[in-house]
LOKERO-273722 format. One line per 2 residues: number of its first residue (from 1); their letters; for each residue x, y, z of N, C-alpha, C. Coordinates in steps of 0.05 Angstrom, whole numbers. Layout:
BEGIN
NUM = A = X/Y/Z/X/Y/Z/X/Y/Z | ... $
//
This chain:
BEGIN
1 = MP = 280/123/-527/272/91/-509/277/103/-477 | 256/98/-472/271/103/-436/294/93/-429 $
3 = EY = 313/112/-415/342/104/-401/331/69/-384 | 308/90/-362/315/64/-343/281/49/-342 $
5 = LD = 265/49/-352/245/30/-366/228/23/-394 | 246/-7/-395/236/-6/-425/210/-27/-414 $
7 = VR = 185/-14/-419/166/-35/-416/160/-73/-422 | 174/-75/-449/178/-103/-459/199/-112/-440 $
9 = KA = 231/-93/-435/233/-119/-428/230/-121/-396 | 225/-112/-385/214/-110/-355/189/-136/-357 $
11 = RQ = 169/-136/-367/160/-147/-354/173/-188/-375 | 196/-174/-388/210/-209/-394/224/-209/-363 $
13 = QF = 229/-195/-339/232/-211/-315/211/-223/-290 | 187/-221/-309/166/-243/-300/158/-263/-302 $
15 = PA = 152/-276/-297/155/-305/-308/125/-306/-316 | 104/-296/-296/70/-299/-309/67/-289/-326 $
17 = LG = 75/-259/-333/71/-256/-355/78/-255/-375 | 87/-294/-375/78/-299/-408/65/-310/-409 $
19 = KK = 42/-324/-401/14/-342/-397/-6/-311/-418 | -21/-323/-426/-38/-311/-439/-63/-294/-409 $
21 = QV = -68/-299/-377/-75/-288/-368/-61/-254/-376 | -80/-228/-381/-65/-201/-365/-88/-205/-345 $
23 = YF = -57/-179/-321/-69/-175/-295/-70/-148/-287 | -102/-149/-287/-117/-117/-282/-119/-117/-240 $
25 = DN = -109/-139/-240/-112/-141/-201/-89/-139/-187 | -68/-110/-193/-45/-112/-175/-49/-96/-161 $
27 = AG = -64/-88/-161/-69/-60/-119/-74/-87/-106 | -75/-116/-107/-77/-140/-94/-67/-155/-93 $
29 = GS = -38/-163/-100/-16/-156/-98/2/-170/-129 | 17/-151/-138/47/-156/-161/45/-176/-167 $
31 = QV = 58/-172/-200/64/-205/-203/108/-212/-197 | 108/-231/-187/137/-237/-176/163/-237/-193 $
33 = LG = 182/-218/-191/200/-227/-205/220/-255/-211 | 226/-266/-229/228/-284/-230/273/-285/-207 $
35 = SV = 280/-261/-203/301/-263/-196/300/-273/-169 | 275/-262/-149/267/-263/-127/254/-285/-128 $
37 = IQ = 235/-306/-140/234/-336/-149/262/-347/-143 | 284/-337/-155/307/-353/-162/322/-349/-130 $
39 = SI = 316/-333/-127/339/-322/-98/316/-337/-68 | 295/-342/-67/282/-361/-50/281/-393/-53 $
41 = TD = 287/-404/-73/292/-425/-86/327/-438/-79 | 338/-414/-86/365/-410/-67/376/-414/-42 $
43 = YL = 355/-397/-36/356/-401/-2/352/-417/12 | 331/-433/3/313/-456/21/334/-484/8 $
45 = AN = 352/-480/-2/360/-499/-30/384/-504/-19 | 403/-482/-4/428/-479/3/443/-456/49 $
47 = TN = 422/-451/40/432/-438/71/388/-436/85 | 384/-457/78/366/-453/101/369/-471/127 $
49 = VQ = 372/-452/141/379/-459/172/373/-436/197 | 380/-438/219/373/-417/241/393/-400/241 $
51 = LG = 390/-370/248/411/-342/232/429/-348/264 | 445/-348/269/472/-339/287/483/-349/297 $
53 = AT = 488/-382/282/509/-399/278/528/-391/266 | 553/-405/280/577/-393/271/586/-413/256 $
55 = YP = 581/-436/249/586/-452/224/582/-442/194 | 604/-442/175/603/-436/147/563/-425/137 $
57 = VG = 552/-444/134/527/-444/115/505/-424/149 | 506/-429/172/501/-404/193/511/-373/180 $
59 = QA = 532/-384/179/535/-351/172/538/-346/155 | 537/-361/129/518/-347/103/488/-347/110 $
61 = ST = 477/-352/118/441/-351/122/446/-326/151 | 451/-323/150/462/-294/172/456/-272/163 $
63 = TL = 489/-281/136/494/-256/128/464/-239/103 | 456/-267/85/426/-263/73/408/-250/83 $
65 = YN = 406/-264/107/383/-235/121/395/-201/124 | 418/-209/128/424/-182/147/424/-160/125 $
67 = KG = 432/-166/101/419/-152/66/397/-155/64 | 387/-175/73/346/-158/69/346/-135/78 $
69 = CE = 352/-133/102/352/-119/124/355/-91/113 | 389/-92/106/391/-61/99/386/-54/76 $
71 = AA = 378/-70/60/366/-68/27/336/-56/33 | 326/-62/51/292/-59/49/300/-24/68 $
73 = AS = 318/-30/87/306/6/101/328/25/76 | 343/20/56/358/26/42/345/42/30 $
75 = YI = 322/21/11/308/45/-4/291/60/0 | 280/61/19/269/73/37/278/98/53 $
77 = NA = 302/100/46/319/127/70/318/120/94 | 322/102/96/322/92/129/354/88/140 $
79 = AA = 353/84/163/367/71/185/363/39/182 | 391/23/179/364/-7/191/349/-16/214 $
81 = DE = 369/-2/236/354/-3/256/326/10/261 | 322/27/238/293/42/234/270/26/228 $
83 = VV = 265/-3/212/260/-20/200/257/-47/215 | 233/-58/223/220/-85/203/203/-88/198 $
85 = LG = 210/-124/194/192/-133/170/172/-157/183 | 159/-153/162/139/-184/178/118/-187/153 $
87 = PS = 103/-206/172/91/-216/150/64/-206/126 | 58/-181/145/38/-165/136/38/-138/138 $
89 = TT = 29/-123/127/26/-97/135/0/-92/164 | -23/-109/158/-43/-116/178/-27/-119/206 $
91 = QL = -5/-142/201/3/-155/225/14/-128/238 | 39/-122/221/63/-101/230/32/-74/239 $
93 = FR = 15/-64/230/9/-44/259/-4/-63/278 | -14/-76/269/-23/-91/295/0/-92/310 $
95 = NL = 23/-106/307/49/-95/327/46/-84/332 | 46/-58/318/58/-22/325/40/-18/345 $
97 = SQ = 17/-18/341/-3/-14/362/-8/-26/392 | -8/-50/390/6/-63/419/26/-52/435 $
99 = SL = 55/-48/424/77/-29/431/67/3/432 | 50/9/430/47/47/434/22/37/463 $
101 = GP = 9/14/465/-2/18/482/3/35/514 | 14/28/514/32/33/548/31/66/548 $
103 = LL = 45/68/524/39/106/526/11/117/523 | -6/104/527/-32/122/517/-48/120/550 $
105 = SA = -71/138/548/-89/144/572/-109/146/566 | -127/142/584/-166/144/574/-170/180/575 $
107 = GD = -180/182/549/-182/214/541/-157/223/524 | -144/212/508/-121/220/493/-142/202/464 $
109 = EL = -133/214/448/-146/226/427/-135/208/406 | -142/189/388/-143/188/356/-157/194/340 $
111 = VI = -137/200/314/-151/215/277/-153/189/277 | -168/183/257/-168/151/238/-179/164/216 $
113 = SK = -165/159/192/-176/166/159/-197/144/161 | -220/147/162/-237/130/134/-240/121/115 $
115 = LD = -221/139/98/-217/140/62/-186/102/71 | -182/89/92/-170/76/95/-160/44/89 $
117 = HE = -147/29/83/-153/7/81/-160/-20/113 | -183/-27/117/-190/-40/160/-152/-47/162 $
119 = AN = -130/-50/145/-106/-54/159/-93/-25/176 | -106/-6/173/-98/12/184/-125/36/199 $
121 = IA = -128/19/210/-157/23/224/-171/-3/247 | -171/-21/244/-177/-39/267/-169/-46/289 $
123 = SW = -139/-34/278/-112/-36/303/-120/-20/326 | -126/11/317/-132/22/333/-153/33/351 $
125 = VT = -183/35/329/-205/21/344/-212/12/366 | -185/-15/367/-188/-44/383/-173/-23/407 $
127 = LA = -155/-15/409/-130/-9/418/-146/24/439 | -165/26/428/-183/60/439/-205/41/454 $
129 = EQ = -212/15/444/-235/3/458/-220/5/484 | -205/-5/486/-174/-21/514/-175/-13/525 $
131 = KN = -166/30/525/-161/43/528/-177/72/538 | -191/63/537/-221/85/523/-212/111/518 $
133 = LT = -205/106/504/-187/134/480/-211/143/460 | -215/160/452/-234/186/444/-213/182/412 $
135 = IK = -236/172/397/-241/169/358/-239/181/356 | -227/203/342/-233/227/314/-238/218/286 $
137 = WW = -265/219/271/-262/207/241/-256/229/233 | -239/224/214/-217/244/193/-228/227/153 $
139 = ST = -252/243/146/-262/229/112/-259/260/103 | -285/270/94/-271/299/84/-289/319/83 $
141 = ES = -287/341/70/-304/359/89/-329/366/62 | -323/344/53/-350/348/32/-377/336/55 $
143 = AV = -402/341/48/-426/320/53/-425/296/33 | -431/278/55/-437/251/36/-460/255/21 $
145 = PC = -463/228/0/-448/210/-5/-422/225/-29 | -393/221/-20/-369/238/-39/-362/222/-51 $
147 = HN = -346/221/-83/-333/205/-104/-315/219/-106 | -299/233/-80/-277/242/-93/-271/249/-59 $
149 = PK = -263/238/-44/-251/244/-17/-219/250/-16 | -208/273/-10/-185/273/-7/-184/279/29 $
151 = LT = -164/275/40/-153/282/53/-127/306/56 | -127/324/76/-117/353/65/-112/372/99 $
153 = PE = -99/390/102/-90/392/119/-111/427/126 | -127/417/103/-153/443/112/-174/421/139 $
155 = NL = -173/403/122/-195/390/137/-186/367/162 | -151/365/165/-145/356/191/-155/367/209 $
157 = KP = -149/394/206/-139/415/235/-163/413/251 | -185/401/247/-203/422/258/-198/388/276 $
159 = LL = -201/369/268/-194/347/287/-169/343/307 | -156/366/312/-129/364/323/-130/380/355 $
161 = SS = -124/373/365/-127/380/396/-99/372/417 | -88/382/432/-74/378/455/-60/350/459 $
163 = KT = -89/348/466/-97/321/479/-86/291/450 | -86/301/407/-91/277/405/-55/270/407 $
165 = KL = -63/234/397/-34/231/404/-15/221/380 | -39/205/355/-38/203/333/-54/211/311 $
167 = VT = -51/196/290/-62/208/274/-54/187/244 | -73/165/233/-62/149/216/-78/156/186 $
169 = CT = -67/152/166/-77/167/141/-67/144/110 | -73/147/94/-71/136/71/-43/142/50 $
171 = HA = -23/131/42/-15/154/21/-31/154/-3 | -36/129/-12/-60/134/-39/-78/103/-30 $
173 = SN = -98/121/-29/-120/102/-26/-127/82/-46 | -118/44/-35/-121/31/-53/-151/23/-67 $
175 = IL = -164/38/-67/-196/45/-82/-193/69/-109 | -196/89/-86/-186/113/-104/-170/125/-114 $
177 = GT = -141/110/-116/-115/128/-129/-109/153/-120 | -117/159/-112/-118/193/-109/-81/191/-86 $
179 = IH = -74/208/-93/-50/211/-78/-47/229/-56 | -47/240/-29/-45/255/-13/-13/270/2 $
181 = DI = -12/280/3/8/306/10/21/295/31 | 24/273/45/45/256/63/59/289/75 $
183 = RA = 76/293/75/96/307/78/73/332/89 | 64/344/80/40/377/89/21/370/118 $
185 = LA = 12/334/115/2/320/135/13/324/154 | 42/311/162/64/303/173/63/324/188 $
187 = DT = 73/346/172/76/378/172/56/380/196 | 30/382/185/13/398/210/6/369/233 $
189 = VH = 7/346/238/9/332/256/35/339/273 | 53/339/276/73/351/284/71/379/290 $
191 = TI = 50/395/294/40/424/294/31/425/335 | 27/385/335/12/388/369/41/371/378 $
193 = PG = 48/383/395/72/369/421/69/343/416 | 80/326/414/77/295/417/61/269/412 $
195 = AM = 52/290/384/31/269/366/45/268/345 | 37/232/342/58/224/316/30/221/290 $
197 = IC = 44/210/264/26/202/241/37/175/230 | 18/158/223/23/128/222/15/129/184 $
199 = VD = 22/123/172/22/123/150/16/103/137 | -15/83/119/-3/63/98/-1/63/74 $
201 = AV = 27/60/61/31/55/22/29/40/12 | 14/21/25/12/-1/12/1/-3/-14 $
203 = AY = -16/15/-29/-38/20/-44/-8/46/-59 | 9/59/-55/29/80/-66/59/63/-75 $
205 = AP = 63/46/-62/95/45/-55/105/34/-94 | 80/14/-91/88/-9/-127/88/29/-151 $
207 = HR = 83/47/-139/77/68/-166/93/92/-161 | 115/100/-147/133/128/-131/169/110/-119 $
209 = KL = 173/118/-114/205/135/-98/194/137/-63 | 202/116/-45/195/133/-22/218/126/-4 $
211 = DM = 221/160/11/240/165/20/230/173/39 | 239/171/68/226/167/99/234/200/106 $
213 = KA = 254/203/91/268/232/105/268/258/102 | 247/248/66/234/266/56/203/275/65 $
215 = LD = 194/248/69/171/255/94/158/263/110 | 180/258/139/182/258/156/164/246/171 $
217 = VD = 148/220/175/131/214/189/140/197/215 | 130/186/229/128/190/255/122/141/240 $
219 = FY = 105/136/239/110/118/230/100/99/195 | 106/78/178/108/86/154/103/52/145 $
221 = SF = 81/44/128/92/10/119/78/9/97 | 91/-13/72/86/-21/55/90/-54/59 $
223 = SW = 70/-63/31/80/-96/25/105/-97/2 | 119/-118/10/139/-126/-5/119/-141/-33 $
225 = YK = 94/-157/-26/85/-162/-53/60/-160/-71 | 61/-124/-60/49/-105/-83/76/-90/-92 $
227 = VY = 98/-107/-94/108/-82/-106/133/-103/-115 | 118/-127/-138/139/-141/-142/153/-160/-134 $
229 = GP = 150/-169/-102/164/-180/-91/156/-202/-72 | 174/-212/-58/150/-230/-33/131/-224/-21 $
231 = HI = 121/-246/-8/91/-235/11/109/-238/36 | 114/-204/38/125/-199/70/123/-154/69 $
233 = AN = 124/-149/91/123/-128/98/147/-112/105 | 148/-79/102/166/-63/121/147/-49/134 $
235 = LY = 153/-45/164/140/-15/170/167/-3/183 | 161/26/182/188/42/192/183/60/207 $
237 = AH = 198/64/229/192/75/256/216/106/250 | 201/130/258/228/146/264/247/146/286 $
239 = RR = 267/147/291/278/142/312/268/164/340 | 252/174/332/249/193/359/222/182/369 $
241 = TF = 218/167/360/189/150/366/198/124/389 | 224/107/388/231/98/397/231/85/438 $
243 = DK = 224/111/441/231/114/467/200/109/469 | 186/110/458/168/114/461/152/75/462 $
245 = LA = 161/62/441/146/31/442/161/19/451 | 135/1/474/153/-8/479/154/-44/478 $
247 = SL = 167/-58/489/178/-69/470/166/-106/462 | 165/-104/448/142/-141/449/151/-167/439 $
249 = GH = 186/-160/442/202/-180/445/212/-208/471 | 218/-227/487/232/-237/506/234/-211/527 $
251 = FF = 230/-214/544/249/-198/571/282/-202/564 | 296/-212/558/320/-217/552/331/-207/524 $
253 = NP = 316/-207/511/328/-191/494/340/-169/486 | 356/-164/467/363/-129/458/337/-110/457 $
255 = TA = 333/-87/457/319/-68/450/320/-43/432 | 350/-47/420/366/-18/405/351/-16/388 $
257 = TL = 332/-32/377/327/-31/347/306/-34/347 | 279/-29/323/252/-24/318/244/-60/311 $
259 = EN = 270/-73/302/260/-109/299/274/-116/324 | 286/-95/336/287/-116/369/261/-132/381 $
261 = KL = 250/-98/386/211/-89/384/198/-99/382 | 193/-96/356/170/-104/340/168/-123/325 $
263 = GL = 202/-146/319/213/-171/305/185/-194/316 | 188/-211/338/174/-222/348/195/-244/328 $
265 = AA = 221/-257/337/240/-277/321/237/-274/298 | 241/-253/281/249/-242/259/235/-256/240 $
267 = AN = 227/-236/220/215/-242/183/226/-274/175 | 206/-278/156/214/-300/145/238/-299/132 $
269 = YE = 263/-316/128/284/-315/130/293/-316/96 | 267/-338/83/279/-344/47/258/-309/31 $
271 = LV = 253/-303/49/236/-272/37/250/-258/34 | 258/-242/59/284/-221/75/300/-224/47 $
273 = SA = 317/-247/51/340/-254/34/331/-245/2 | 318/-245/-10/304/-237/-29/301/-206/-46 $
275 = IP = 289/-187/-26/283/-165/-20/305/-146/-40 | 331/-151/-38/353/-140/-52/347/-147/-80 $
277 = KV = 351/-172/-95/332/-172/-119/311/-146/-134 | 293/-140/-106/272/-130/-126/281/-92/-123 $
279 = VE = 298/-94/-99/308/-63/-98/331/-56/-123 | 341/-83/-134/361/-79/-155/339/-81/-176 $
281 = YL = 321/-94/-181/307/-78/-197/298/-62/-198 | 276/-54/-180/272/-15/-177/301/2/-193 $
283 = GG = 320/4/-185/333/14/-195/354/25/-190 | 348/21/-142/374/17/-134/380/45/-135 $
285 = NN = 399/66/-130/413/85/-126/393/100/-137 | 392/89/-171/370/104/-182/348/98/-186 $
287 = SG = 336/100/-163/304/89/-159/287/105/-166 | 296/140/-167/279/163/-166/278/158/-195 $
289 = AF = 297/156/-218/296/160/-243/272/137/-262 | 278/119/-241/266/99/-252/240/107/-248 $
291 = FK = 221/108/-225/198/111/-220/186/134/-235 | 205/147/-243/196/187/-250/190/169/-278 $
293 = EV = 195/154/-296/185/141/-317/163/123/-320 | 159/109/-292/129/84/-276/118/115/-283 $
295 = AE = 123/131/-266/89/151/-268/85/157/-293 | 108/164/-311/98/170/-340/74/156/-357 $
297 = HE = 93/125/-357/74/105/-366/53/94/-358 | 57/98/-339/26/95/-312/-9/113/-326 $
299 = GE = 17/138/-329/-2/162/-333/-25/164/-360 | -5/144/-377/-13/138/-401/-32/116/-401 $
301 = LQ = -34/100/-389/-46/74/-384/-69/85/-382 | -61/102/-340/-97/114/-335/-117/129/-353 $
303 = DV = -99/138/-373/-111/154/-393/-127/151/-401 | -118/128/-409/-128/113/-434/-161/95/-419 $
305 = LL = -171/86/-395/-188/79/-386/-188/104/-380 | -190/128/-363/-209/140/-348/-222/161/-366 $
307 = SY = -200/164/-402/-218/176/-422/-249/168/-433 | -246/136/-432/-261/121/-439/-297/127/-407 $
309 = LN = -284/121/-386/-303/121/-374/-307/149/-366 | -301/172/-378/-305/197/-363/-331/203/-389 $
311 = SR = -326/189/-417/-340/194/-434/-361/189/-444 | -368/173/-416/-389/152/-409/-418/183/-392 $
313 = DD = -444/181/-393/-462/199/-373/-474/166/-352 | -465/144/-356/-478/126/-340/-448/115/-308 $
315 = VT = -430/123/-318/-408/123/-301/-398/145/-268 | -394/131/-258/-387/141/-235/-361/127/-231 $
317 = VY = -341/154/-231/-314/154/-227/-307/157/-201 | -291/136/-176/-284/138/-158/-261/158/-154 $
319 = GE = -243/171/-141/-225/190/-143/-223/203/-159 | -195/217/-161/-191/237/-191/-196/222/-215 $
321 = RS = -215/238/-238/-216/233/-250/-192/242/-273 | -189/257/-262/-163/262/-288/-141/245/-282 $
323 = PD = -125/234/-308/-110/221/-307/-65/230/-294 | -75/253/-291/-52/268/-288/-36/260/-264 $
325 = PK = -14/242/-264/-8/220/-247/9/231/-224 | 8/272/-221/15/283/-203/-15/272/-184 $
327 = LR = -27/268/-192/-49/271/-173/-60/241/-166 | -48/225/-184/-72/191/-178/-36/172/-185 $
329 = VP = -64/150/-179/-36/114/-188/-55/112/-199 | -58/81/-212/-63/85/-236/-80/49/-225 $
331 = TV = -95/61/-203/-118/42/-188/-137/48/-192 | -153/55/-216/-179/59/-214/-205/43/-207 $
333 = SF = -230/61/-204/-248/39/-192/-263/62/-195 | -300/46/-214/-321/56/-220/-332/39/-217 $
335 = SF = -363/43/-227/-386/36/-228/-401/52/-252 | -426/26/-257/-436/28/-278/-480/38/-268 $
337 = KG = -488/60/-264/-505/63/-259/-525/36/-279 | -550/27/-253/-572/6/-264/-545/-23/-264 $
339 = KN = -523/-18/-255/-505/-55/-261/-495/-65/-236 | -494/-82/-228/-497/-96/-210/-457/-105/-213 $
341 = SK = -440/-84/-198/-406/-88/-204/-405/-124/-215 | -412/-126/-190/-395/-161/-193/-400/-172/-218 $
343 = EV = -434/-170/-232/-439/-172/-257/-424/-170/-284 | -415/-144/-271/-404/-125/-296/-375/-138/-304 $
345 = VE = -361/-147/-278/-343/-157/-283/-338/-190/-287 | -358/-202/-282/-355/-230/-290/-368/-242/-321 $
347 = RT = -380/-215/-324/-392/-222/-360/-368/-209/-373 | -363/-192/-371/-330/-178/-382/-304/-204/-383 $
349 = EA = -304/-220/-351/-278/-245/-349/-284/-249/-377 | -313/-264/-376/-326/-296/-383/-312/-290/-418 $
351 = NS = -322/-270/-424/-310/-272/-463/-282/-260/-463 | -260/-255/-445/-231/-237/-445/-215/-263/-427 $
353 = DF = -192/-251/-432/-169/-260/-418/-165/-247/-393 | -180/-221/-375/-163/-203/-365/-178/-208/-341 $
355 = GF = -158/-203/-326/-170/-202/-293/-168/-176/-278 | -198/-178/-259/-189/-140/-244/-212/-165/-229 $
357 = RW = -222/-131/-212/-253/-143/-184/-266/-125/-183 | -286/-132/-171/-299/-119/-145/-305/-128/-117 $
359 = GG = -304/-104/-115/-307/-110/-76/-305/-90/-63 | -306/-91/-39/-305/-64/-20/-259/-56/-11 $
361 = FY = -254/-82/-18/-228/-96/-14/-202/-81/14 | -222/-91/29/-220/-83/52/-232/-54/61 $
363 = SY = -230/-37/42/-235/-4/53/-271/-2/62 | -278/-21/89/-309/-24/78/-319/3/92 $
365 = RL = -307/23/107/-318/46/118/-324/70/89 | -293/69/77/-301/97/53/-326/82/36 $
367 = IH = -319/49/27/-348/51/13/-377/53/31 | -375/44/49/-412/44/53/-417/66/68 $
369 = EI = -397/78/89/-399/112/92/-396/140/75 | -388/126/56/-367/165/39/-374/154/10 $
371 = LM = -362/132/-6/-374/132/-20/-404/117/-37 | -417/110/-24/-444/97/-28/-460/91/-11 $
373 = PD = -472/113/11/-483/117/31/-507/119/31 | -516/119/2/-542/131/-4/-553/104/-18 $
375 = LP = -542/82/-30/-537/64/-43/-567/38/-37 | -576/12/-39/-574/0/-11/-560/-20/-17 $
377 = QE = -557/-23/17/-541/-51/27/-530/-65/6 | -548/-78/-12/-533/-105/-35/-520/-84/-52 $
379 = AR = -522/-65/-60/-496/-55/-78/-476/-42/-64 | -474/-34/-37/-448/-31/-26/-438/-47/-20 $
381 = DL = -451/-84/-11/-432/-98/-2/-422/-106/-26 | -426/-103/-55/-414/-107/-80/-394/-90/-78 $
383 = GV = -408/-65/-81/-373/-39/-89/-371/-36/-105 | -344/-29/-114/-339/-20/-142/-326/-35/-161 $
385 = IR = -326/-22/-184/-302/-44/-206/-283/-38/-214 | -254/-55/-188/-226/-44/-185/-214/-49/-220 $
387 = VS = -204/-29/-231/-181/-31/-255/-145/-35/-244 | -132/-39/-224/-107/-43/-217/-84/-43/-237 $
389 = MV = -70/-21/-241/-55/-35/-273/-18/-14/-250 | 5/-29/-260/34/-20/-251/41/-19/-284 $
391 = HY = 61/-21/-272/88/-2/-305/89/-32/-315 | 90/-59/-323/83/-79/-330/61/-79/-348 $
393 = NT = 43/-72/-350/12/-67/-361/27/-50/-386 | 16/-59/-401/14/-45/-422/-8/-33/-442 $
395 = LE = -8/-7/-466/-22/13/-467/-40/-14/-489 | -33/-36/-505/-41/-45/-513/-63/-58/-496 $
397 = EI = -60/-71/-473/-75/-91/-456/-96/-60/-443 | -97/-42/-443/-117/-21/-426/-133/-26/-454 $
399 = RE = -126/-18/-474/-137/-11/-500/-157/-27/-518 | -145/-57/-515/-164/-81/-516/-183/-82/-490 $
401 = FV = -172/-80/-461/-203/-81/-445/-217/-64/-449 | -208/-29/-458/-240/-4/-451/-253/-23/-485 $
403 = EV = -244/-42/-510/-259/-51/-529/-276/-75/-518 | -265/-89/-509/-280/-106/-485/-297/-97/-465 $
405 = LN = -291/-86/-453/-314/-69/-429/-341/-71/-445 | -321/-44/-474/-350/-29/-475/-373/-58/-493 $
407 = DT = -357/-70/-508/-384/-94/-520/-394/-111/-500 | -388/-117/-475/-400/-135/-457/-427/-105/-441 $
409 = LK = -422/-86/-436/-435/-56/-444/-461/-58/-463 | -452/-55/-487/-470/-61/-504/-479/-73/-514 $
411 = NW = -478/-106/-503/-493/-132/-510/-506/-133/-482 | -508/-126/-455/-517/-130/-432/-540/-132/-433 $
//
């Protein structure tokens, strides 16, 4: 029996998992811990007042908020002044881009990954248009279509120059599941004096321990609602970047912390106050041990699905075909030759309790320009079939899913 992860007991912590529905759409948002739900309820019932007041309820509210911020920072091995919380990773990156704007001048270069969710693309494209910056698109060294593109130091280096100011990329694609070596990429970026790296970890964070000191990135963001918590997100900025960030806050407010600069009147109080419950569930100081067992379990889950998909000659698997948890997280995307992705999902769902998805999942450029540029527009618009698992999914669930999917295809 694992010491830190007991899947049966873990499932009991999630009220939604007691129902008939099987959730294989976790990359879109995980289920929420019961302790988080209770924390939010308690906050709204007992401490729902403005922060900073000196009366007892006001002091309690402020304490809970501060503890949430501290937990969010400690969880990723960062200082509290290096983290800001906000409604989504998309919004936090937009705020960050506006804050970095004054630093950049016409002719400066941005290297933007095409493998990313649009959250880590759109803000930078807009900034480039506003400031007349040069965009260098980063995808893969292989010709397109490419079904397993990877971001590596080798295909990054030719894009870098003395004019490079920012490189953006994903820790793990929300379609491919492929894990990128962020420390190696950060080290490569930092060979250029003054260049910074901004990482989207939304699809990675539910599956592995996060450590900002180990990664040595400049900016890093993920969403707690993908990590069993409330709909709120984390943005980290290394302290070395602070002098480069313009404050978005009121002119009379302090500017010493990342929240001062990018927080814009603080994040949602009741959601921030619930973050310690998520951190506690993930093992707190033992989160490394917890996620080691998560990786082992999730490797078994993806092995069941990938073994089935790899056994067929009519399947395209996007991303790593290997189930090795060192290479990928259990977000598995694929398509069937001659079959409509939307229809495969809908036919399978009609005869089962499985919830999974078809589409492009806000990674439009990855779908249209790298994975499927040779396919008709209609096929590209429908995108891929995505089955995204987390640690509370079971081997029984994924085995049954494979059987149901196989029956769907046999009865087409």
